[in-house]
C-alpha positions in Angstrom: -21.8 14.1 1.3 -18.7 13.2 -0.6 -17.6 9.6 -1.4 -14.0 8.9 -0.3 -12.1 7.4 -3.2 -9.9 4.4 -2.8 -6.4 3.7 -4.1 -4.6 0.3 -4.1 -0.8 0.3 -4.3 1.0 -3.0 -5.1 4.6 -3.8 -5.1 6.9 -6.8 -4.7 10.4 -5.5 -5.5 12.4 -2.9 -3.5 12.6 -0.8 -6.7 8.9 -0.8 -7.1 8.3 0.3 -3.5 11.1 2.9 -3.8 9.2 4.5 -6.7 5.9 4.4 -5.0 6.9 5.8 -1.6 6.9 9.5 -2.5 3.4 9.1 -4.0 2.1 7.0 -1.1 3.4 9.6 1.5 1.8 12.5 -0.3 -1.6 10.7 -0.6 -1.5 9.6 3.0 -0.8 13.2 4.2 -3.7 14.5 2.1 -6.2 12.2 3.9 -8.5 12.5 0.9 -8.2 8.9 -0.1 -8.7 5.5 1.5 -5.6 3.5 0.7 -4.5 -0.1 0.7 -0.9 -1.2 0.4 -0.6 -4.7 -1.0 3.0 -5.8 -0.7 5.1 -8.9 -1.1 8.8 -9.8 -1.2 11.4 -7.1 -0.4 8.8 -4.3 -0.6 7.4 -5.5 2.8 10.7 -4.8 4.5 11.0 -1.4 3.1 7.4 -0.6 4.1 8.1 -1.7 7.7 11.3 0.4 7.8 9.2 3.4 6.8 6.3 2.8 9.1 3.7 1.9 6.5 0.7 -0.3 7.3 0.1 -2.9 4.6 -1.4 -6.3 3.8 0.9 -9.1 3.0 0.1 -10.2 -0.6 1.9 -13.5 0.0 -0.5 -14.5 2.8 -3.7 -13.1 1.6 -6.3 -14.9 -0.6 -8.4 -13.1 -3.1 -11.6 -13.2 -0.9 -9.6 -11.7 2.0 -8.4 -8.9 -0.3 -11.9 -8.1 -1.3 -12.9 -7.2 2.2 
């Protein structure tokens, strides 16, 4: 039995999300990793436009993020 590895991506600026999107898309297609997108600011709009599910970093507390 293999353990599924986890990757957390975080971005706030549009440029940060622009640079992460190709990597996120490739990792999501592979289905080898459990992923969490933690986004704030303009990065949220870009994620929504591209159909990514994410957690809003601006509305999440540290205990909520640890779940």
